[in-house]
N, C-alpha and C positions, 0 to 999 in steps of 0.2 A: 471354182473358176481358176484356171490355171494362169499364172502370171507370165507374162511374156517378158523375156528379158531383151531389152533393147541395147544395143551396143551404142556407146557414146561416140564412137568414131563415125557412126552413120548419121548422127543427128546433125541437124542444120543449126546455124547459129540462132536462128529464131526458136527453134525447139529448145535449145539450151537455155535461152533466156527465159522461156516459159517455165521451164523446170525450176530455174533459180527463183522466179517470182513465187512458184507453188511452194518451194522449200522455205522461203522466207515467211510466207503466210502461215505455214504450218508451225514454224518456230514462234511467230507472234502468238498463235493460238495456244500453243503449249505454255508460253510465258504467262499468258493470261490465266490459264488454268492453275499454274503454280501460285500465281498471286492470289487467286481466289481461294485456294486451299490454305494459303498462309493466313488470309483474313478470316477465314472460316473459324467457327467457334471451337471445334475439336482441335484444330491445329494450334490455336491459342492455348487451349487447355493443355496440350502436349507441352508447349513452351513453359507454361506455369509450373506444370509438374516437374519439368527438368530443372527449373530454378529452385523450386521447393526441395527436390532431392539434393541439389548442391548445398543448400542451406542446412538441410538435415545432416549431410555428411560433415560439414564444418562443425555443426553443434555436437554431433557425435564425437569428433575429435576433441573438442573442448571438454566434454563431459569425461572422456577417457583420461584426459590430463588431470581433471579435478579429482577423479577416482584415484589415480595414481598418488596425487598429493595427500588426499585423505588417508590412503594406506600408509604412507610414510609418516604422516602426523600420528595416526593411530599407533604405529610401532614405537614412535618416539614417546608417546604418552605412556605406553606399556613400560618402556624402559625407565621413564621418569617415576612412575608408580613403584617399580621395583626399587630404585634408588630411595625413594621416600620411605618405603617399608624398611630398608636397611638402616636408614638414619633413625627411624623411629625405634627400631630395636636397639640400636647403639645409645640412643637417648634414654631408653628405659634401663639399660645396663648401667649408664652413668648416674641416673637418678637412684638406682639401687645402691650403688657404690656410695653415693652421697648419703643415703639414709644409713647405710652401714657405718660410714664415717661418723655420722651424728650418734650412732649407738656406741661408738668408741669413745666418745667425749667423756662419759663417766669414768672410763678406764683410764683416760689420760689425766683426769683429775685425781684419781686414786694414785697414779704413778707420781704426780707432783707431790702429793701428800707424803708418799713413801720417800721420795727424794728429799723432802724437807726433813722428815724424821732421820734419814740417813745422815744429812748434814748436821743435824743436832747431835746425833750419837757420835759422829766423827769429831765434833767439837768437844764433847764431853771426854771421848778417848784421849784427845790431844791434851785436855786439861789434866786428866788423870796421869798421863805420861809425864807432864811437867811436875805434878804433885809428887809422883813416884821418884823422879829425878831429884826433886828437893829433899824428899825424905831419905833417899839414899845418900845423898851428900851429907845431910844432917846426921845420919846414923854412922856414917864414916867418920865424921868429925867427933861424934860421941864416942865411938869405938877407939879411936886414936887417943882420945883423952883418957878413957878409962882403961885401956889395954885389955879389953875383954876379947876372948877369942871369938871369931866370927864363924858361923856355920856355913858350909859351902854345899852347893848342889853338885849333881854329877857333871855339869858343864863348867864348873869352877867359877860360877858367878855367886856373889853373896846372896843368901836367901834371907828375906826379911819376912817376919810374920805379919807386919803391917801391909807389905806388898801383896801377900796372898789374900789377906782379908779384902783389900781394895780390888784386887782382880776378880775375886769371888763376887764382890758386889757388882762389878761390871758385867759379869756373866749373867747374874741374876736379873740385872736391869734388862739386858738384851732379851733374855728368855721371856720376861714379862712383856716387852713389846711385841715379840712374835706372837704371843698368846692373844693379844688384843686384836691383831689383824685377823 
């Protein structure tokens, strides 16, 4: 069927009013159809699915944030583990040094013992020097009284047989102590 086009200029006011009523009824009919579709099960299902989709999008964003945080935490843990490993290595080195230090303790005791011996020998040397000075002065007194010629060394100091015996005793004593070590 071919539609006829009616010109609005030729329509009477009654015809225009009828057309207006017809258009209003058609509009009401389509509004009811839209309302029925909205109340329809499938339309409600579409709304539900849209809401679920929005929730899932939000949930996905939250999970992505959590994944990012977990990755950062993991990298931080790895860094901390590396630092912990470094500290453990340092600790082992320090413990090794401490045990080495403990193994040095007998050597330190030996050092103290040797220092004590050195102090004793130094004291003996000082005593011998005093004795030598006393003997030298006694000999000089004796030589002056007796007018006996005194033998001299190459360095022009009086040579005493007693001093040589005492110094050889001192050398013997030192060499014996060296042998004991």
